[in-house]
MIDOSE-1310 file (N, C-alpha, C; in nm, 2 decimals, decimal comma, always signed):
residues 275
mryr	-0,94/+21,65/+5,11/-0,83/+21,74/+5,14/-0,72/+21,75/+5,03; -0,70/+21,64/+4,97/-0,60/+21,64/+4,86/-0,64/+21,73/+4,74; -0,78/+21,72/+4,71/-0,82/+21,80/+4,60/-0,82/+21,95/+4,63; -0,86/+21,98/+4,76/-0,85/+22,12/+4,80/-0,71/+22,17/+4,79
atyw	-0,61/+22,09/+4,84/-0,47/+22,13/+4,84/-0,43/+22,15/+4,69; -0,47/+22,06/+4,60/-0,44/+22,08/+4,46/-0,49/+22,21/+4,40; -0,62/+22,25/+4,44/-0,67/+22,37/+4,39/-0,59/+22,49/+4,44; -0,55/+22,49/+4,57/-0,47/+22,60/+4,62/-0,33/+22,61/+4,56
ilal	-0,27/+22,50/+4,54/-0,13/+22,50/+4,48/-0,14/+22,55/+4,34; -0,24/+22,52/+4,26/-0,26/+22,57/+4,12/-0,28/+22,72/+4,13; -0,36/+22,77/+4,22/-0,39/+22,91/+4,23/-0,26/+22,98/+4,27; -0,18/+22,92/+4,36/-0,05/+22,98/+4,40/+0,05/+22,99/+4,29
lagl	+0,05/+22,88/+4,21/+0,15/+22,88/+4,09/+0,11/+22,98/+3,99; -0,02/+23,00/+3,97/-0,07/+23,10/+3,87/-0,03/+23,24/+3,92; -0,05/+23,27/+4,05/-0,01/+23,40/+4,10/+0,14/+23,42/+4,10; +0,21/+23,31/+4,12/+0,36/+23,32/+4,12/+0,41/+23,35/+3,98
afsl	+0,35/+23,29/+3,88/+0,39/+23,32/+3,74/+0,37/+23,46/+3,70; +0,26/+23,52/+3,75/+0,23/+23,67/+3,72/+0,33/+23,76/+3,80; +0,36/+23,72/+3,92/+0,44/+23,81/+4,00/+0,59/+23,80/+3,96; +0,63/+23,69/+3,90/+0,77/+23,68/+3,86/+0,81/+23,77/+3,75
rtlp	+0,71/+23,82/+3,68/+0,74/+23,91/+3,57/+0,82/+24,04/+3,62; +0,81/+24,07/+3,74/+0,87/+24,19/+3,80/+1,02/+24,16/+3,84; +1,06/+24,03/+3,84/+1,19/+24,00/+3,89/+1,29/+24,03/+3,78; +1,42/+24,05/+3,82/+1,52/+24,08/+3,73/+1,56/+23,96/+3,65
aaae	+1,57/+23,85/+3,61/+1,62/+23,76/+3,51/+1,65/+23,61/+3,54; +1,64/+23,41/+3,40/+1,66/+23,27/+3,44/+1,71/+23,19/+3,32; +1,71/+23,07/+3,33/+1,77/+22,99/+3,22/+1,69/+22,87/+3,20; +1,76/+22,76/+3,18/+1,69/+22,63/+3,15/+1,62/+22,58/+3,28
lpfs	+1,52/+22,50/+3,26/+1,44/+22,45/+3,37/+1,48/+22,31/+3,42; +1,46/+22,29/+3,55/+1,48/+22,15/+3,60/+1,36/+22,06/+3,60; +1,29/+22,06/+3,49/+1,17/+21,98/+3,47/+1,21/+21,83/+3,48; +1,12/+21,75/+3,54/+1,13/+21,61/+3,53/+1,10/+21,56/+3,38
teea	+1,01/+21,64/+3,32/+0,98/+21,62/+3,18/+1,09/+21,66/+3,09; +1,13/+21,57/+3,00/+1,25/+21,60/+2,91/+1,20/+21,67/+2,78; +1,28/+21,77/+2,73/+1,25/+21,82/+2,60/+1,31/+21,73/+2,50; +1,25/+21,75/+2,38/+1,30/+21,67/+2,26/+1,44/+21,71/+2,22
etlq	+1,47/+21,84/+2,23/+1,60/+21,89/+2,18/+1,72/+21,83/+2,25; +1,82/+21,81/+2,18/+1,95/+21,76/+2,23/+2,05/+21,88/+2,24; +2,15/+21,87/+2,33/+2,25/+21,97/+2,34/+2,33/+21,98/+2,21; +2,39/+22,09/+2,18/+2,48/+22,11/+2,07/+2,60/+22,02/+2,09
pgaf	+2,66/+21,97/+1,98/+2,79/+21,89/+1,99/+2,89/+21,97/+2,06; +2,95/+21,91/+2,17/+3,06/+21,98/+2,24/+3,01/+22,05/+2,36; +2,88/+22,07/+2,38/+2,82/+22,15/+2,49/+2,81/+22,05/+2,61; +2,83/+22,10/+2,73/+2,83/+22,02/+2,85/+2,75/+22,11/+2,96
tldt	+2,66/+22,04/+3,03/+2,59/+22,11/+3,14/+2,60/+22,03/+3,27; +2,62/+22,10/+3,38/+2,63/+22,04/+3,51/+2,52/+22,10/+3,60; +2,43/+22,02/+3,65/+2,33/+22,05/+3,75/+2,36/+21,99/+3,88; +2,35/+22,06/+3,99/+2,37/+22,00/+4,12/+2,29/+22,08/+4,22
gfif	+2,24/+22,01/+4,32/+2,16/+22,07/+4,43/+2,11/+21,97/+4,53; +1,99/+21,99/+4,58/+1,93/+21,90/+4,68/+1,78/+21,88/+4,65; +1,73/+21,77/+4,70/+1,59/+21,73/+4,69/+1,54/+21,70/+4,83; +1,43/+21,76/+4,87/+1,36/+21,73/+5,00/+1,23/+21,66/+4,97
rkdp	+1,20/+21,55/+5,04/+1,08/+21,47/+5,02/+1,01/+21,45/+5,15; +0,89/+21,49/+5,16/+0,81/+21,46/+5,28/+0,72/+21,34/+5,26; +0,73/+21,25/+5,36/+0,66/+21,12/+5,35/+0,68/+21,05/+5,21; +0,81/+21,03/+5,18/+0,85/+20,97/+5,05/+0,79/+20,83/+5,04
vnfg	+0,75/+20,80/+4,92/+0,71/+20,66/+4,88/+0,81/+20,61/+4,78; +0,87/+20,50/+4,80/+0,97/+20,44/+4,71/+0,92/+20,30/+4,67; +0,94/+20,26/+4,55/+0,90/+20,13/+4,51/+0,97/+20,02/+4,59; +0,89/+19,93/+4,66/+0,95/+19,83/+4,74/+1,01/+19,87/+4,87
ienr	+0,99/+19,99/+4,91/+1,05/+20,04/+5,03/+0,94/+20,10/+5,13; +0,95/+20,07/+5,26/+0,85/+20,13/+5,35/+0,86/+20,28/+5,35; +0,74/+20,34/+5,38/+0,74/+20,48/+5,39/+0,83/+20,54/+5,49; +0,89/+20,66/+5,46/+0,97/+20,73/+5,55/+0,90/+20,86/+5,58
drqw	+0,95/+20,93/+5,69/+0,89/+21,06/+5,73/+0,95/+21,17/+5,64; +1,08/+21,17/+5,63/+1,15/+21,27/+5,55/+1,27/+21,21/+5,48; +1,31/+21,27/+5,37/+1,43/+21,23/+5,30/+1,50/+21,35/+5,23; +1,63/+21,36/+5,26/+1,71/+21,47/+5,19/+1,80/+21,40/+5,10
dlla	+1,80/+21,43/+4,97/+1,90/+21,39/+4,87/+1,99/+21,50/+4,84; +2,12/+21,48/+4,89/+2,22/+21,58/+4,88/+2,31/+21,56/+4,75; +2,36/+21,66/+4,70/+2,43/+21,66/+4,57/+2,36/+21,58/+4,47; +2,23/+21,61/+4,45/+2,15/+21,55/+4,34/+2,21/+21,62/+4,21
trfs	+2,27/+21,54/+4,13/+2,36/+21,59/+4,02/+2,32/+21,53/+3,89; +2,34/+21,61/+3,78/+2,32/+21,56/+3,65/+2,42/+21,62/+3,55; +2,48/+21,53/+3,48/+2,58/+21,57/+3,37/+2,51/+21,54/+3,24; +2,51/+21,64/+3,15/+2,46/+21,62/+3,01/+2,57/+21,66/+2,91
fglg	+2,58/+21,59/+2,80/+2,69/+21,62/+2,71/+2,64/+21,59/+2,57; +2,65/+21,70/+2,48/+2,61/+21,69/+2,34/+2,71/+21,61/+2,26; +2,67/+21,49/+2,21/+2,76/+21,40/+2,14/+2,71/+21,39/+2,00; +2,78/+21,46/+1,91/+2,73/+21,46/+1,77/+2,61/+21,55/+1,75
kfae	+2,55/+21,55/+1,63/+2,44/+21,64/+1,60/+2,31/+21,58/+1,65; +2,30/+21,45/+1,68/+2,17/+21,39/+1,71/+2,17/+21,32/+1,84; +2,27/+21,33/+1,92/+2,27/+21,25/+2,05/+2,32/+21,33/+2,17; +2,26/+21,30/+2,28/+2,30/+21,36/+2,41/+2,32/+21,25/+2,51
lqvt	+2,43/+21,25/+2,58/+2,45/+21,16/+2,69/+2,42/+21,22/+2,83; +2,36/+21,14/+2,92/+2,32/+21,20/+3,05/+2,36/+21,10/+3,16; +2,41/+21,16/+3,27/+2,43/+21,08/+3,39/+2,37/+21,16/+3,51; +2,28/+21,09/+3,58/+2,20/+21,15/+3,68/+2,20/+21,07/+3,81
gvav	+2,22/+21,13/+3,92/+2,23/+21,05/+4,05/+2,23/+21,14/+4,17; +2,24/+21,07/+4,29/+2,24/+21,14/+4,42/+2,36/+21,08/+4,49; +2,44/+21,17/+4,55/+2,56/+21,13/+4,62/+2,53/+21,07/+4,75; +2,44/+21,14/+4,83/+2,40/+21,09/+4,96/+2,25/+21,11/+4,99
slid	+2,18/+21,01/+5,04/+2,04/+21,03/+5,09/+2,04/+21,01/+5,24; +1,97/+21,11/+5,30/+1,95/+21,10/+5,45/+1,80/+21,08/+5,47; +1,77/+20,97/+5,54/+1,64/+20,92/+5,56/+1,60/+20,92/+5,71; +1,49/+20,98/+5,74/+1,44/+20,99/+5,88/+1,30/+20,92/+5,88
dgss	+1,29/+20,81/+5,96/+1,16/+20,74/+5,97/+1,08/+20,78/+6,10; +1,12/+20,88/+6,17/+1,05/+20,93/+6,29/+1,12/+20,89/+6,42; +1,19/+20,77/+6,42/+1,25/+20,72/+6,54/+1,40/+20,71/+6,52; +1,45/+20,70/+6,40/+1,59/+20,69/+6,37/+1,62/+20,75/+6,23
stsn	+1,75/+20,77/+6,21/+1,80/+20,82/+6,08/+1,90/+20,73/+6,02; +1,90/+20,72/+5,89/+2,00/+20,64/+5,82/+2,05/+20,73/+5,70; +2,16/+20,69/+5,65/+2,22/+20,75/+5,53/+2,25/+20,64/+5,42; +2,25/+20,68/+5,30/+2,26/+20,58/+5,19/+2,32/+20,65/+5,07
sgdw	+2,40/+20,58/+4,99/+2,44/+20,63/+4,86/+2,32/+20,62/+4,76; +2,30/+20,72/+4,68/+2,18/+20,72/+4,59/+2,21/+20,64/+4,46; +2,11/+20,60/+4,39/+2,13/+20,53/+4,26/+2,17/+20,63/+4,16; +2,23/+20,58/+4,05/+2,28/+20,66/+3,94/+2,22/+20,60/+3,81
tfgt	+2,17/+20,69/+3,72/+2,11/+20,65/+3,60/+2,19/+20,71/+3,48; +2,21/+20,62/+3,38/+2,28/+20,66/+3,26/+2,18/+20,66/+3,14; +2,17/+20,77/+3,07/+2,08/+20,78/+2,96/+2,14/+20,83/+2,83; +2,07/+20,80/+2,72/+2,11/+20,84/+2,59/+1,98/+20,89/+2,52
kiwl	+1,99/+21,02/+2,48/+1,88/+21,08/+2,40/+1,91/+21,09/+2,26; +1,82/+21,04/+2,17/+1,85/+21,04/+2,03/+1,74/+21,13/+1,96; +1,79/+21,23/+1,88/+1,70/+21,31/+1,80/+1,64/+21,23/+1,69; +1,50/+21,25/+1,67/+1,44/+21,18/+1,56/+1,38/+21,27/+1,45
lqek	+1,29/+21,36/+1,49/+1,23/+21,44/+1,39/+1,22/+21,59/+1,43; +1,24/+21,68/+1,33/+1,22/+21,82/+1,35/+1,08/+21,86/+1,36; +1,05/+21,96/+1,44/+0,91/+22,01/+1,44/+0,87/+22,07/+1,31; +0,75/+22,03/+1,26/+0,71/+22,08/+1,13/+0,55/+22,08/+1,12
gmrp	+0,50/+22,20/+1,10/+0,35/+22,21/+1,10/+0,29/+22,18/+1,23; +0,20/+22,09/+1,23/+0,13/+22,04/+1,35/+0,21/+21,93/+1,42; +0,31/+21,88/+1,35/+0,39/+21,77/+1,41/+0,49/+21,83/+1,51; +0,50/+21,77/+1,63/+0,60/+21,82/+1,73/+0,74/+21,76/+1,70
alaf	+0,84/+21,82/+1,75/+0,98/+21,76/+1,75/+0,98/+21,63/+1,83; +1,05/+21,53/+1,79/+1,04/+21,40/+1,85/+1,19/+21,35/+1,88; +1,20/+21,28/+1,99/+1,33/+21,22/+2,02/+1,30/+21,09/+2,11; +1,40/+21,01/+2,12/+1,39/+20,89/+2,20/+1,49/+20,89/+2,31
lyev	+1,45/+20,86/+2,43/+1,54/+20,85/+2,55/+1,54/+20,71/+2,61; +1,66/+20,66/+2,63/+1,68/+20,53/+2,69/+1,76/+20,54/+2,81; +1,72/+20,49/+2,93/+1,79/+20,51/+3,06/+1,80/+20,37/+3,13; +1,92/+20,36/+3,20/+1,94/+20,24/+3,28/+1,98/+20,29/+3,42
klpn	+1,91/+20,25/+3,52/+1,94/+20,29/+3,66/+2,02/+20,17/+3,73; +2,13/+20,20/+3,78/+2,22/+20,10/+3,84/+2,19/+20,09/+3,99; +2,21/+19,97/+4,05/+2,18/+19,95/+4,19/+2,30/+20,00/+4,28; +2,32/+20,13/+4,29/+2,43/+20,17/+4,38/+2,39/+20,18/+4,52
gdde	+2,27/+20,21/+4,56/+2,22/+20,22/+4,69/+2,17/+20,09/+4,75; +2,17/+20,08/+4,88/+2,12/+19,96/+4,95/+1,97/+19,98/+4,99; +1,88/+19,88/+4,95/+1,74/+19,90/+4,97/+1,71/+19,89/+5,12; +1,79/+19,83/+5,20/+1,76/+19,82/+5,35/+1,77/+19,95/+5,42
dgga	+1,85/+20,04/+5,36/+1,87/+20,17/+5,42/+1,77/+20,28/+5,37; +1,69/+20,24/+5,27/+1,60/+20,34/+5,22/+1,66/+20,43/+5,11; +1,57/+20,49/+5,03/+1,61/+20,58/+4,92/+1,67/+20,51/+4,80; +1,66/+20,38/+4,79/+1,71/+20,30/+4,68/+1,65/+20,16/+4,68
tdet	+1,65/+20,10/+4,57/+1,59/+19,96/+4,55/+1,69/+19,85/+4,54; +1,82/+19,88/+4,52/+1,92/+19,77/+4,50/+1,88/+19,69/+4,38; +1,82/+19,75/+4,27/+1,78/+19,68/+4,15/+1,83/+19,76/+4,03; +1,85/+19,69/+3,92/+1,87/+19,75/+3,79/+1,74/+19,77/+3,72
dffg	+1,71/+19,90/+3,68/+1,58/+19,93/+3,62/+1,61/+19,99/+3,48; +1,52/+19,97/+3,39/+1,53/+20,02/+3,25/+1,41/+20,11/+3,21; +1,44/+20,21/+3,14/+1,33/+20,30/+3,10/+1,35/+20,34/+2,95; +1,24/+20,35/+2,88/+1,24/+20,40/+2,75/+1,13/+20,51/+2,73
fila	+1,16/+20,62/+2,66/+1,06/+20,73/+2,65/+1,06/+20,78/+2,50; +0,94/+20,81/+2,46/+0,93/+20,90/+2,34/+0,91/+21,04/+2,39; +0,99/+21,13/+2,34/+0,98/+21,27/+2,38/+0,93/+21,36/+2,27; +0,84/+21,45/+2,31/+0,78/+21,54/+2,21/+0,79/+21,69/+2,26
tkei	+0,82/+21,78/+2,18/+0,82/+21,92/+2,21/+0,75/+22,00/+2,10; +0,66/+22,09/+2,14/+0,58/+22,17/+2,04/+0,58/+22,31/+2,08; +0,62/+22,40/+1,99/+0,61/+22,54/+2,02/+0,47/+22,59/+1,98; +0,40/+22,65/+2,08/+0,27/+22,70/+2,06/+0,26/+22,85/+2,04
sprn	+0,37/+22,92/+2,08/+0,39/+23,06/+2,06/+0,54/+23,09/+2,08; +0,59/+23,21/+2,04/+0,73/+23,24/+2,06/+0,78/+23,22/+2,21; +0,69/+23,23/+2,31/+0,73/+23,22/+2,45/+0,68/+23,10/+2,52; +0,61/+23,01/+2,45/+0,54/+22,90/+2,51/+0,57/+22,77/+2,44
liha	+0,62/+22,67/+2,52/+0,64/+22,54/+2,46/+0,57/+22,44/+2,55; +0,53/+22,33/+2,48/+0,47/+22,21/+2,55/+0,56/+22,09/+2,53; +0,59/+22,02/+2,64/+0,67/+21,90/+2,63/+0,59/+21,78/+2,68; +0,61/+21,67/+2,62/+0,53/+21,55/+2,66/+0,63/+21,43/+2,65
nlgl	+0,62/+21,34/+2,75/+0,70/+21,22/+2,76/+0,61/+21,10/+2,78; +0,62/+21,00/+2,70/+0,54/+20,88/+2,72/+0,64/+20,76/+2,72; +0,64/+20,69/+2,84/+0,75/+20,59/+2,86/+0,70/+20,46/+2,92; +0,80/+20,37/+2,93/+0,78/+20,24/+2,99/+0,89/+20,21/+3,08
gilg	+0,87/+20,18/+3,21/+0,98/+20,14/+3,30/+0,97/+19,99/+3,33; +1,08/+19,93/+3,33/+1,09/+19,78/+3,37/+1,17/+19,78/+3,50; +1,10/+19,76/+3,61/+1,16/+19,77/+3,74/+1,18/+19,63/+3,81; +1,30/+19,61/+3,87/+1,33/+19,49/+3,94/+1,26/+19,50/+4,08
npfv	+1,23/+19,38/+4,13/+1,16/+19,38/+4,27/+1,27/+19,34/+4,37; +1,29/+19,43/+4,47/+1,40/+19,40/+4,57/+1,36/+19,29/+4,67; +1,24/+19,24/+4,67/+1,20/+19,14/+4,76/+1,18/+19,00/+4,70; +1,16/+19,00/+4,57/+1,14/+18,87/+4,50/+1,24/+18,86/+4,39
nseq	+1,33/+18,75/+4,39/+1,43/+18,73/+4,29/+1,37/+18,71/+4,16; +1,43/+18,76/+4,05/+1,39/+18,74/+3,91/+1,25/+18,78/+3,88; +1,19/+18,88/+3,96/+1,06/+18,93/+3,93/+1,07/+19,07/+3,89; +0,99/+19,12/+3,80/+0,99/+19,25/+3,75/+0,85/+19,31/+3,75
ddvf	+0,84/+19,44/+3,76/+0,71/+19,51/+3,74/+0,73/+19,61/+3,63; +0,63/+19,62/+3,54/+0,64/+19,72/+3,43/+0,54/+19,83/+3,46; +0,59/+19,95/+3,45/+0,50/+20,07/+3,47/+0,50/+20,16/+3,35; +0,39/+20,22/+3,32/+0,38/+20,32/+3,22/+0,39/+20,46/+3,28
ilrl	+0,46/+20,55/+3,21/+0,49/+20,68/+3,26/+0,44/+20,79/+3,16; +0,37/+20,89/+3,22/+0,33/+21,00/+3,13/+0,37/+21,13/+3,20; +0,44/+21,22/+3,13/+0,48/+21,35/+3,19/+0,44/+21,46/+3,09; +0,38/+21,57/+3,14/+0,34/+21,68/+3,06/+0,40/+21,81/+3,12
aweh	+0,44/+21,90/+3,04/+0,50/+22,03/+3,10/+0,47/+22,14/+3,00; +0,44/+22,26/+3,06/+0,42/+22,38/+2,99/+0,53/+22,47/+3,03; +0,61/+22,52/+2,94/+0,72/+22,61/+2,97/+0,69/+22,75/+2,91; +0,70/+22,85/+3,00/+0,67/+22,99/+2,96/+0,80/+23,08/+2,98
rlsk	+0,85/+23,14/+2,88/+0,96/+23,22/+2,88/+0,92/+23,36/+2,93; +0,96/+23,40/+3,05/+0,93/+23,54/+3,10/+1,02/+23,64/+3,03; +1,14/+23,60/+3,00/+1,24/+23,68/+2,93/+1,35/+23,59/+2,88; +1,46/+23,65/+2,83/+1,57/+23,57/+2,78/+1,64/+23,49/+2,89
trqf	+1,62/+23,54/+3,01/+1,70/+23,49/+3,13/+1,60/+23,44/+3,24; +1,47/+23,44/+3,22/+1,38/+23,40/+3,32/+1,28/+23,30/+3,25; +1,25/+23,19/+3,33/+1,15/+23,09/+3,28/+1,07/+23,04/+3,39; +0,95/+23,01/+3,36/+0,85/+22,95/+3,46/+0,78/+22,84/+3,39
giea	+0,74/+22,74/+3,46/+0,66/+22,63/+3,40/+0,58/+22,55/+3,50; +0,49/+22,48/+3,45/+0,40/+22,39/+3,53/+0,41/+22,25/+3,47; +0,42/+22,15/+3,55/+0,42/+22,01/+3,49/+0,35/+21,92/+3,58; +0,31/+21,80/+3,52/+0,24/+21,70/+3,59/+0,29/+21,56/+3,54
sleg	+0,29/+21,47/+3,63/+0,34/+21,33/+3,59/+0,26/+21,23/+3,66; +0,24/+21,11/+3,60/+0,18/+21,00/+3,66/+0,23/+20,87/+3,61; +0,23/+20,77/+3,69/+0,27/+20,63/+3,65/+0,16/+20,53/+3,69; +0,16/+20,42/+3,62/+0,07/+20,32/+3,64/+0,13/+20,18/+3,64
gpka	+0,11/+20,10/+3,74/+0,17/+19,97/+3,75/+0,08/+19,87/+3,82; +0,12/+19,74/+3,82/+0,03/+19,64/+3,88/+0,04/+19,63/+4,03; +0,14/+19,68/+4,09/+0,16/+19,66/+4,24/+0,13/+19,79/+4,32; +0,12/+19,77/+4,45/+0,10/+19,88/+4,54/+0,21/+19,98/+4,53
addp	+0,19/+20,10/+4,55/+0,29/+20,21/+4,54/+0,35/+20,23/+4,40; +0,28/+20,17/+4,30/+0,32/+20,18/+4,16/+0,26/+20,29/+4,08; +0,17/+20,37/+4,15/+0,09/+20,47/+4,07/+0,11/+20,61/+4,13; +0,23/+20,66/+4,14/+0,25/+20,80/+4,19/+0,20/+20,90/+4,09
afig	+0,15/+21,01/+4,13/+0,10/+21,12/+4,05/+0,14/+21,26/+4,12; +0,20/+21,35/+4,04/+0,24/+21,48/+4,09/+0,20/+21,59/+4,00; +0,19/+21,71/+4,06/+0,17/+21,83/+3,99/+0,25/+21,94/+4,06; +0,31/+22,03/+3,98/+0,39/+22,14/+4,05/+0,44/+22,24/+3,95
gvfs	+0,53/+22,32/+4,00/+0,59/+22,43/+3,91/+0,74/+22,44/+3,93; +0,80/+22,52/+3,83/+0,94/+22,54/+3,83/+0,97/+22,68/+3,79; +1,07/+22,74/+3,85/+1,12/+22,87/+3,82/+1,27/+22,87/+3,81; +1,32/+22,94/+3,71/+1,47/+22,94/+3,69/+1,51/+23,09/+3,67
qkvg	+1,62/+23,13/+3,73/+1,68/+23,26/+3,72/+1,82/+23,26/+3,69; +1,87/+23,33/+3,58/+2,01/+23,33/+3,55/+2,08/+23,44/+3,62; +2,19/+23,41/+3,68/+2,28/+23,51/+3,75/+2,42/+23,49/+3,70; +2,46/+23,58/+3,61/+2,59/+23,56/+3,55/+2,59/+23,44/+3,46
kwal	+2,69/+23,35/+3,48/+2,70/+23,23/+3,40/+2,63/+23,11/+3,46; +2,56/+23,14/+3,58/+2,49/+23,03/+3,65/+2,34/+23,05/+3,64; +2,27/+22,94/+3,64/+2,13/+22,94/+3,65/+2,08/+22,88/+3,78; +2,00/+22,96/+3,86/+1,95/+22,91/+3,98/+1,80/+22,87/+3,96
ygqg	+1,77/+22,75/+4,01/+1,63/+22,70/+3,99/+1,57/+22,64/+4,11; +1,44/+22,63/+4,11/+1,36/+22,57/+4,22/+1,24/+22,50/+4,16; +1,21/+22,39/+4,22/+1,09/+22,31/+4,18/+1,01/+22,26/+4,30; +0,88/+22,28/+4,29/+0,79/+22,23/+4,40/+0,69/+22,14/+4,34
mlgl	+0,67/+22,01/+4,39/+0,57/+21,92/+4,34/+0,49/+21,87/+4,46; +0,36/+21,85/+4,43/+0,26/+21,81/+4,52/+0,21/+21,67/+4,48; +0,22/+21,57/+4,57/+0,17/+21,44/+4,54/+0,02/+21,44/+4,55; -0,05/+21,36/+4,45/-0,19/+21,37/+4,44/-0,26/+21,24/+4,49
neds	-0,18/+21,14/+4,54/-0,25/+21,02/+4,59/-0,16/+20,95/+4,69; -0,20/+20,84/+4,75/-0,12/+20,77/+4,85/+0,00/+20,71/+4,80; +0,02/+20,69/+4,67/+0,14/+20,63/+4,62/+0,25/+20,73/+4,59; +0,22/+20,86/+4,63/+0,31/+20,97/+4,60/+0,37/+21,03/+4,72
ddir	+0,49/+21,09/+4,71/+0,54/+21,17/+4,82/+0,44/+21,28/+4,84; +0,42/+21,32/+4,97/+0,33/+21,43/+5,00/+0,38/+21,56/+4,93; +0,51/+21,59/+4,95/+0,57/+21,71/+4,89/+0,71/+21,67/+4,85; +0,75/+21,73/+4,73/+0,88/+21,71/+4,68/+0,93/+21,85/+4,64
lrag	+1,04/+21,89/+4,70/+1,10/+22,02/+4,67/+1,24/+22,00/+4,62; +1,28/+22,08/+4,52/+1,42/+22,07/+4,47/+1,47/+22,21/+4,44; +1,60/+22,23/+4,47/+1,67/+22,36/+4,45/+1,81/+22,32/+4,40; +1,86/+22,40/+4,30/+1,99/+22,37/+4,25/+2,04/+22,48/+4,16
vrrr	+2,16/+22,45/+4,11/+2,23/+22,55/+4,01/+2,27/+22,47/+3,89; +2,28/+22,55/+3,78/+2,33/+22,49/+3,65/+2,43/+22,58/+3,59; +2,53/+22,51/+3,53/+2,63/+22,58/+3,46/+2,66/+22,51/+3,33; +2,66/+22,59/+3,22/+2,69/+22,53/+3,09/+2,83/+22,56/+3,05
lnlw	+2,90/+22,46/+3,00/+3,04/+22,48/+2,95/+3,05/+22,42/+2,81; +3,14/+22,47/+2,74/+3,17/+22,42/+2,60/+3,31/+22,35/+2,61; +3,31/+22,21/+2,60/+3,43/+22,14/+2,60/+3,51/+22,17/+2,47; +3,45/+22,20/+2,36/+3,51/+22,26/+2,25/+3,40/+22,34/+2,18
rpge	+3,44/+22,41/+2,08/+3,34/+22,50/+2,02/+3,22/+22,43/+1,97; +3,10/+22,46/+2,02/+2,99/+22,37/+1,99/+2,96/+22,38/+1,84; +2,93/+22,26/+1,79/+2,88/+22,26/+1,65/+2,73/+22,30/+1,64; +2,69/+22,34/+1,53/+2,55/+22,38/+1,51/+2,46/+22,26/+1,48
pvrr	+2,35/+22,25/+1,55/+2,26/+22,14/+1,53/+2,19/+22,16/+1,39; +2,13/+22,06/+1,34/+2,06/+22,07/+1,21/+1,92/+22,13/+1,22; +1,87/+22,16/+1,34/+1,74/+22,21/+1,36/+1,74/+22,32/+1,46; +1,62/+22,39/+1,48/+1,61/+22,50/+1,57/+1,63/+22,44/+1,71
nsw	+1,70/+22,52/+1,80/+1,72/+22,48/+1,94/+1,60/+22,53/+2,02; +1,51/+22,44/+2,07/+1,39/+22,48/+2,14/+1,42/+22,55/+2,27; +1,54/+22,53/+2,33/+1,57/+22,59/+2,46/+1,66/+22,70/+2,44
């Protein structure tokens, strides 16, 4: 059933990409996969929205029936010509286990992206992203692990045509165990994304992600699509992801808005801006 569902969602995404060409206009995408490009110095973006998860699977947490992450927010700031600061988190998580409901504050992650190499010939653009997740939420209420986790990624972006980009992330996560003191689990993370520009204000993409670790529920795998539409100074976006195994949420849906601001007049980066 999982493989049949995967076939149908891929067919649906392909049809959606074709039909969206008739829509009026989008902007940047809410991919889980990071692009190598950093924001221009002085540029600031705010993303906020919600995430719905059906049968969510969390590291170290029993399965839930449904979970709503409200005010799922990300701040990004271009700091200098080669660095971008990021803060990502959830204000409130609402968890339903079928018989009762709980609420919890979500975890927040602080990241720094460092530009490494410009795209040249067959070589993609490269960057490094380091992230630290802080234990803001209580693991007993669900939606959080109450552990400090560390992540490091090599990011790559390659332009394959004027309207098509490929992004890839290869990373390592060091996760604390909420049930065993001083124990950690290391997971490998791979994310791939194809971004297609329908127009200057419309974008569509497909991405896949998988993780591998030594413990149960350490191997989630997802595939899905993203669409973004610019309306005035705002970008509206949606993301749909399908879990491919028992370690994954069955379905993950995200919707939100993005606004870009210039805290001061943005400086020019030393390379082409992929986005």
